[in-house]
N, C-alpha and C positions, 0 to 999 in steps of 0.2 A: 218636788215636781212643779213646774209652772202651773198657773191656774188653768190654763188651757194649751196643752202641748201641740194642738192642731194649728194653733196661730202664732206661737212663740217662735223666734228665730233659732236656728241651730239644728243639730241632729238629735232625734229622739233617743233616749236611753230606755232601759227596761220598763220603767213605770210609765213613761210616755207611750211606748209601744202598747202596753196593756190598755191604757185609755183609748188609744186609737182603734184597737181591735174591739173594745167595748161600743165605740161609737160607729162601728160598721165600715171603717175605712179599709180594713182587710178582713174578708170573710172566707169560709170554706164549709163544705157540707160536713154537718157533725160538729162544727166549731173549730177552734184552733187551740190545741192543748197548751198549757202554760209551758211545758218543756221546750216548746219551739222558740220561746222568747229568751234571746241571749242578752247579755249586758247592753249592747247598742245595736242589735240587728235581730232579724226575725228569720228563722229557718223556713224554707219553702219546700213542699213535698210533691213528688211526682203523683200525678193522676194515672188512671188506666189507659187513657187514650194517647196512643203514640203512632208515629209514622217513620218509615225509612225513606230518606230523601236522596235525590241524585247529587246534592251539593248544598252548601250553605246559601241561605237566602234571606233577604230582609224585605219587609213590607214597605210600600210607599204611602205617603199621607193618604188617609181615607180608605186604606185597604186593610181588611181583616186578616190576621194571621191565619185564622181557620181556612178561609177561602183559599189564600195563597198555598197553604200547605196541601190541602185536599186536591188542588189542582195539579200539583207537581209530584205527590208522593208516589214512590215505587211500591209500597207495600203498607198496609195498615196493621198495627200490632196491638195487642191487648195486654197490658201489664197488670191485669188482675192476677194473673199467675206469672211467675218469674220467666223472664225472656232473655236470651243471651244477645247482646249487642256486639256486633263484630268490629274488629279493629280497623280504624280508619274509615268507618262508615258514618255517615251523618243521620242523626235522628232528631225528630222534634216531638216533644212530649208536653202535653197540657199540664200545667200545674194545678194542684188542688185549690190553691188560694187565688182569689179574685181581688181586685182593687177598686175602691171608690174614693179616689183622692179629692180633697176639697181643693179649691183654687189656691195656688201657691205651694202646696205641699207635694214634693216629688219623692220618688224612689230610685235607688240605684242598687244593682245586684252584682254579686260576685260569688265565685265558687267557694265552698267551705274548704278548711284547711286539709281534711281528709281526702276531698275530691282531687285537690291538686296533687297530692302525693301519690295519686294512682294514675297520673297523666291522663285524666279524664277531663276534657275542656267542656266547660259549660258557658252558654250565653243566653240571656233572657230575651224574649220577643214580646213586644206589645203591639196591639193593633195601631196601624197608622204611624208607627214610630220608626223611622229609618236609622235607628242607632241601637246597637246591642246594649243590653243590661241597663238601659234608661227607661223608666216608666214616668212620662211627663206629668206635671201638675195638672190636676183636674181629671185625670184618667179614670174612666169607668169601664171595666171589662175584665175578661179573662187574660191570663198571661201564659206563655209557653216557655220552654227551655230547649235550646239545641245542645245536643250531647254528641261528643265525638271522642270515643275511646282511642287513645293513640298508642299505647304499648301493649295492652292486654285486651282480650275479650272480656266484657263486663256483663254479669248477670243482674238485672235490675227488675224491680217490681214496684207497683203502686205503694206510696207511703214512705218510700225512701227520701230522705232529704240530702240533696247534693249541692245546693246553693242557698244563699241567704240574701236579704235585702235591708238597707238602711232607709229610713224615712227622714226627711230634712225639709226645712223651710229656710231659704237664705243660708245655704251651707257656707260656713265660715272656717276656712283654713288658716292656721297660724303662719304668719310671715316670719322673715328672718329675725326682725327685732323682738317680736313675742316669743319666738322659740329660744333665742339666746337668753331672754330674761328668765324663762322657765328652767332652763338648764342650769343657770347660775344659782337659782334659788334651791331647786331640788333636781338633781341630774335626771335626764331622760335616756341618756346613752352612756354606756360603761365600756371600759377596755377589759380584756380577759382577765386581768388581776383584780378587777372589781373597782378600780379608781375611775372617776368620771372621764369620760372621752374629752379631748381638747375641743375648745370652741371651733377649730379649724374643720371639725367633723360635721358642723352644721353649715349648710350651704343653701342658699336660696329658700330658706324655710323648710329644709328637709334634713333628717338625720342620715348621713351617709354610712354605709356599712360594707365591709369587705368579706371575702370568702375565707374560711378557716380550713387551711390544709395542714395544720400542725397538730395532729392527733393521731393515734393508733389506726382508727378507722375514720377516714374522712367523709365517707358517704357511700352511696349505693348507685349502681347503674342498672337500669332494667334489662332483663334478658328476653330474647325471643322465645316464646313458649306457646305450646298448644293449649295450656290450661287456661281456664276462664276464672275470673275472680268474682265471687259472689258477694254482692254489697250487704246482704243481710247476715253474712257470717263474720261477726266481729271476733277478732282475736284467734281465728281458726286457720288462717292461711300459713303455710310455711314460707318464710322470707326466701329461702334458696329455690323455691319454684318460680320466682318472679324477679328476683334481684341478686346481684352479685356485690359483695362489700368491696370497697376500695381502700386499699392500705395507704399509709402516708407516702406521698410521692418524693422522690429524690429531688433535692434542691428546691423544694417548696413549689414545684411546677406540675400541674396536672393537665394531661391531654384529654380533651373532650372531643369525641367524634361527631361529625355532622349528623343531625337528626336522631341522635341517641338521647335518652332520658336519664338525668342524673338527679339524685337528692344529696344535697350538701347542707351546710349550716354557716351562719355568720360568725365572723370572728368576734364582733361586738355583741353586747347584750343591750336590749332596748327595753324601756318601761313606758307603760301608758297610764298616766294619772286617771284618777276617778272622774275628773271633769273633761276628759278628752277621749276621743277615739283615733284610730290610726289606720292608714292604708299603706301597704307596701307598694312602691311604684318603681319603674325602671330607674336605674342610676343615671343614664345618659344614652339616648338612642344612638349616639355617635361613637359609643365605647365598644360596640360589637353588636353583630346581629344575632342575638340570643334572647330567649325569654327566660326570666329569672324567678317568676313567681306567678302561679296561676290563681292563688287564692289570697286576696289582698287585705281583708279586714282583720284587724287586731283590736279586741275589745278592751275597754277600760278595766284596769287590773292586771293585764298582761305584764309579767315582770315584777309584780308585787307579791312577795312571798312572806308569810307571817307577819304581815302588816308593814313590811319594809320595802321601799322602792330600790330594788337591787338589779333589776333588769334580767331578761332571759333571752337566750339566743333564738333567732328565727331560722326556720328550715327554708331552704331554697330549692325550687323545682326548676332545673336548668335544662334547656334544650337548644343547643346551637342550631341555627337554621341553614345558612347559606354556605358556611365553611367550618372546618375544624377550628378548635380553639384551644389555645394554651392559657389556662388560668393560673395565676400565681397567688401565693399565700398573701392574704390582706388586700388583694386587688379590689377596688371598689365595684360592686356588682348590683346593689340595690339601695333604695332610700325609703325612709319613713316619712310621710306627710301626715301631720296632725290636724285634727278638726275639733271645734268646740261643740260639746254637748249642750243641750238646753239647760241641764242642771246636773250636777255631780251624780254619778251613778251609785246606787247603794247595793247593787247585786254584782259585785266585781268578779271578773274571770278568775277562775281558780277556786272560788269559794264553794262551788257546788260540784267538785270532783271533775272538772274539764280534763280531757284527755291529754293536752299537751302543756299544762300549766307549768310543770317542772322539767320539761325537756332541756337538756344541756349539751346537745349535740344532733347530728343527723338522726332523725327518726322516721321509720316507716309509719304508714297510716295505722289507725286503730283496727283495721281489718287483719293485721298480721300478728303472729305470735311474738312475744317481746324479743328484742335483741339487745345486746350490750355493746354498742360501739365504743 
C-alpha cells in the first residue's frame, strides 16, 4: 500500500480504502464493517430515511439534497422496517455513509452487480453536485441514492447495500498503447475456447465484447408479475416467478422487445489483473439505443481462477429503449475500460467466496434459487 493512499495518484484498493475509513474519509453510525470493503470499492448501505418522489431530480450548486427532496417529496417512508417500493416509482433514500473527502480525492458510485440483475436502477446524489454518481473532491456531507425499480416491486429495508463507490485521485485509465502491451504480456480478454482474443478486439483503450447466443439457455427475460422481490431474502426466490428462460435462437438472432428487460452474457471472457480495476461501459452509443449494463465495476481478481488469469464471462443487463432490437450472436454490445490502482490489490475478487466469481453464463442475482442455464 502507498505510504499515504489519500495523496497518492490512482484508484484506492482494499488496503487504501481501509486506511481512508480509519482516517475518517468515510464514516457511518456504528462504524463501517470490514465486509463492506471490496477489492477496489466500498459497499454503501441504505439508511432508514426515504422519500417517494414525483420524478428524478438533481441539486444545483449550493443546494442540499435534503432540502430539495423534502420540498418535492410525495411521501416520507421509514425503512427501519421493510417497505415495498413500487415498480417505476422514484425513491430517494439517505445512505448510512457520509463523506469527508480531502482536496483532490473524489468518489464515483455505481450499482452492485446483484442490483443491476434485478433491474433496479440506482444513482447517487450529493449536495450541490448536478451530476449523478459523482462525489466531488473535498466533499463533506451526507449522500443519498435514487432508486427506481423497473421490472418488479422491491421490498427494501435499512442496512441493505445496493450500490458501491470507488475513491481515486487523478484517476488513470489505460490507453490503447498500454492496454495492448498488457494483453500481449498476459492476456486480459479471451475467446470462448480459452485462447487470447485478437488485438483487434482492443479498440481505443477498451476491450470489446459481444453477446453469446450460442448456448442452450442464452439468458432470461423479466416477466410481468404481481409478486415483490424481497432484498433480504437471498437464494429464496423462485426464478419462474420473475423470469422466463430464453432458449438458443434460430440462426443466431434474438428478438428483444422495446422496454423489456433481459439478462444475457458475453461471448468473451475478461480478466482483471491485481493492479487494475475495470468498468463496463457502453460499446458505442451509435450502435443502438439500449442499455447493456447497470452495474459497471469489476474488481481486481475477476477472471483469475486458482491463481491463473483465464477470464470469466460478464453478465449483461439489456433494455432496448426506443425500438425493438434484433441482437446477433457475437454482436459487439459492451466494452471494458481499465484503470490503474494505487498499488496491486492483495484481496482479490473470488478469494472470499464472492457470488459471481465462477459464473460461466447468464446468471440471475443472488436473491434467486440456483438455476442451471
